[in-house]
Steps between C-alpha positions, in 0.01 A plus 500: 500500500772761518786423730696780651838389617644667806733483795314605816691598812328424830784644711325833502128587525316540274638270229753655269494395140875515416485358143218527246520174309397486134322207327807414294733233638854608483772307325703279732850364513368160582446391138609773259454271196123487550341768266196552727488452875329180617197496731655450845303397811639446849361223718365594838610280784152340545484356151571129446868392568691196392811528720617629835855638487739516794876572547643273776785635701440318831372819657122547559447135406204469741291715266626333189433149634144592586448651152640184336281270711192699412563525121696194403262238363268741327760719325866514404754627761808647340777519767798707401833417676855631479674156471464122530577508870214743584273297276580185696426687830169627365395162379567350838310779679203462263493119535516528879210751493282274289524689170411301194840529313361357180347837437814697580746615228842639599673774305867566576609857459759724650423633849206729556280590794191320637293800409411372153186713474713797423720363226297206376282478194200711387238294306381708201305416188601630156214457253367228729826299540671463840826681516734519797607865565816584690508844669860596578632461855828667599787266600326185391745233373268299274189583303292255693169578318667408175620170648148425626361580154749258341416227748131553429538515117384864489629810320636781719569870475701741703428858606756759602269644764578408861168388650490260800207246488416582859422856384267404224120432518311446178121468454514323169295789348789724404540667842797453742599630839844557653677718754719806448793255520468444126631854433778466759615182332512668156648842558605547137153419362239769434135440576414473129775250442376287796153523354620366159692221651221390739261496210727314255638246754202445735198625316430771751270790379460677827749505794398601852790591726462454878701676774750275692478441864760624752480178699573274203854458376426333165310797339272241332122530492441128572581571864187708546263451199357190334266457200265211581303511173470724199308766708571423872802624695620423853683782668683476835364672800652590837263485794660808655713771333787430743509133385667606173818696431460877446186576303463149353155449651370819339669405166324167495157651571560753213598218264190308587278803460655594162485145359134467598427816301684376193359325196677247277534551125147362445356758733425257789584614843754320720391363840735503803513277806743563781751246644646551835863617546702375796659775716854589402784305664780744603840405364371244244588533126126549434228615736250374239394145593264521208198286405489643148827318419299189407504285184189423298570175314200358311235426756728545804600804695815454699490757779808588725428478868726609787361335818324822603149580610429651155563177307137371527354841401706506187406144404130576563524807279647302217237226536217754491647686210598199283221240522588178311867530581695291755656737757821337621717655774880491449727570796721790396605618848865426417520632141333831585801592716686526171227727355305241295226233520312274271462716191866611520625138513293371207431563134274329249487409136142548369321263271512513124125560538452771765137563425293524819121542547384694803147487619290548822247216486121561498365252748128582517225658297123529499266356228483748211827679577685598185855451618810657350810292596834676483862403481837652426802376307860543609745577345371734233520358147363700209280235331287309750161331526301360790203265516282405788396136513174407668419151627153386616479284809408196283842544327370664178744773387329797337618715223809711610429865575760738346629761737550866407803699609461844657769682697693187567196294620342216292122481552269217392128576512267214581134455420268505805604205717232246612707218647831444680793457270872445479737710292860560396697749293718431202748762375722506193781741409607504135873582471773464230627208706169322501177486690521512877199343679388520864188396687358574843472288693834370371373148494192585283293353366514225756518775768247782505347779705147448637225760506193402701174660383270519805162336453585370162367150577147642543489647156523194282283637219723815465811282502371278220389810303839672558689179385284473180583859414876431534 
């Protein structure tokens, strides 16, 4: 497949292609001693994570405590603090809130803000190995991503491009989305130089640039857009045009329309759901009490809520759009007055193995149906294989069915089905760092999907014949 790298600008209609990317990766200042550029992949937020990262200042601790309570016990929590006194205060607050402190690690650095999403680490994979990437942040005292890498025993790299984490959405398939704020933050960089650095540092082949909102002071796209999976976006929506600042309601509608007409680099179309946007609050730092500023952490989605009538609608939209995830409301009514919510106040360190299998289960079939079961792998590694495992109801496991890749979708073709069966997927990515393995369900083979074949019990002769053939 030929990949055309490009920066697309959504601020004007129709799309404007501002840079025609070539297939060659440009040399980078990240590792000039390397004779050939490494294969770089950026992890999307929804891939497996090992650690939640916070910076504790004593402000906005309501959100941070709720995040710690939710995650501690199943993953690491790395809590950055400015000094021993603040560490002591944070430990007392966490203990009083019922946080399991045995899973919390403290990292003392010089003072920084609570908005660690913007200056914290990016999880990237160079030839299959996890590397912490540090995108430059003006005025920052310490390279906190580097410290987190050292704490975790991981290599790190630094980029000279200023790129806030709240303004970065990656699909794991070589495509990323940000707002126009990226160019304002890097006035001396040309579009081609930004392209080269995004490719080398974050593995981005195609960058889509969104317009900013008048009613949002951050300039970051996570305040109005969220990627829920590799091909599904959530975009904010005002009920009435006057609920937003200026033409923000129209801008959001245009973003939703354009994203729904776009394809990813495999040629698959993006879907879009709409999340409600609360009416602006005159005089506040942000009029954008956003539900897109959520955090996807493994099987949980931590959604900011504000005590308004739209909270329940937002939670229902997440539940309908992300089956299998726990949707957990987090009270962000205080932090949003400072222009941030759950996503802004958190960061994450992805797992050494980020491989994720995505699949919409097939629950029912008719006798004789020749099913084709599909799945997708995220992030995109070059050398992968997928097998479909079938299990008869008596517990006998049949010969695995190899899946074939086409336009980003793995398809396994079954012989005509005669009886109900269970199944699961196994995927392997072969990298220089080793073989990465993932299954779906994640607990396979003890956990499986079930497909009921209607009327199969009445066709015992066909079942016996079908098994003998297998």
